[in-house]
C-alpha positions as CSV (number, residue, x, y, z in Angstrom):
1,L,0.0,0.0,0.0
2,M,2.7,2.5,1.0
3,K,4.7,1.7,-2.1
4,D,1.7,2.4,-4.3
5,L,0.8,5.6,-2.4
6,L,4.4,6.9,-2.6
7,E,4.4,6.3,-6.4
8,I,1.3,8.5,-6.7
9,N,2.9,11.1,-4.4
10,D,6.0,11.1,-6.5
11,R,4.0,11.5,-9.7
12,L,2.1,14.4,-8.2
13,T,5.3,16.0,-6.8
14,R,7.0,15.8,-10.3
15,A,4.0,17.5,-11.8
16,G,4.1,20.2,-9.2
17,K,0.7,19.4,-7.9
18,L,1.4,18.1,-4.4
19,G,2.5,20.4,-1.6
20,P,3.4,19.5,2.0
21,A,1.1,17.1,3.7
22,A,0.6,16.3,7.4
23,R,0.2,12.9,8.9
24,L,-1.4,12.2,12.2
25,G,0.8,10.9,14.9
26,A,0.3,7.5,16.5
27,T,-2.9,6.9,18.5
28,A,-0.8,6.2,21.5
29,Q,0.1,9.9,21.6
30,A,-3.5,11.1,21.3
31,V,-5.7,12.4,24.0
32,T,-9.4,13.5,23.8
33,L,-11.0,16.5,25.6
34,R,-14.7,15.9,26.3
35,G,-17.3,16.5,29.0
36,P,-18.8,19.6,30.7
37,G,-16.9,22.6,32.0
38,D,-13.2,22.5,31.3
39,G,-13.7,18.9,30.1
40,M,-11.8,15.8,31.0
41,V,-8.6,14.7,29.2
42,I,-8.7,11.0,28.4
43,D,-6.1,8.9,26.7
44,G,-6.6,8.0,23.1
45,P,-8.8,9.0,20.2
46,F,-12.0,7.4,21.3
47,A,-14.6,8.9,19.0
48,E,-18.2,7.7,19.6
49,T,-20.1,6.3,16.7
50,K,-22.2,9.4,16.4
51,E,-19.2,11.6,16.2
52,Q,-17.4,12.5,13.0
53,L,-14.6,14.7,11.8
54,L,-16.1,18.0,10.9
55,G,-12.8,19.9,10.5
56,L,-9.5,20.4,12.1
57,Y,-7.2,23.0,13.6
58,V,-3.4,22.9,13.1
59,I,-1.9,24.8,15.9
60,D,1.8,25.1,16.7
61,C,2.2,24.2,20.4
62,A,5.3,23.6,22.4
63,N,3.8,20.6,24.1
64,Q,0.6,18.6,24.7
65,D,-0.4,20.8,27.8
66,E,-0.4,23.9,25.6
67,A,-2.5,22.1,23.0
68,I,-5.0,21.0,25.7
69,A,-5.2,24.6,26.8
70,V,-6.0,25.8,23.3
71,A,-8.7,23.1,23.0
72,R,-10.2,24.3,26.3
73,D,-10.4,27.8,24.9
74,L,-12.2,26.5,21.9
75,R,-14.6,24.6,24.1
76,R,-15.5,27.8,26.0
77,V,-17.3,29.0,22.8
78,N,-18.5,25.5,21.7
79,P,-19.1,23.6,24.9
80,T,-20.6,20.5,23.3
81,A,-17.6,19.9,21.0
82,V,-15.2,17.0,21.5
83,Y,-11.6,17.8,20.6
84,E,-9.1,15.0,19.7
85,I,-5.6,16.3,20.3
86,R,-2.9,14.6,18.4
87,P,0.6,15.5,17.1
88,I,1.1,15.7,13.4
89,M,4.2,15.2,11.4
90,L,5.1,17.2,8.3
91,Y,5.4,15.0,5.3
92,L,7.4,16.4,2.3
93,P,6.9,14.2,-0.7
94,G,10.2,13.2,-2.2
95,A,12.3,14.3,0.8
96,P,14.0,11.7,2.9
């Protein structure tokens, strides 16, 4: 699978059509903020069946605690939202 995906990425890169892409970090590094008030931080990306990805924020944070603080700020204006917090890695097609 990865070999085939990389072939497509290489073709798109040669054509100048593919810019930088981000990949989600491992689920072991993910936490989820949910619940009333400031919410509760729980390990893992445990989305419920009724939940779905509606969008995402890419925020440059020094560490996970800072990312959780940002998610709490977002929850203050949207208290029913659930925020999965996960590191992302920059993927540059064609770069080692």
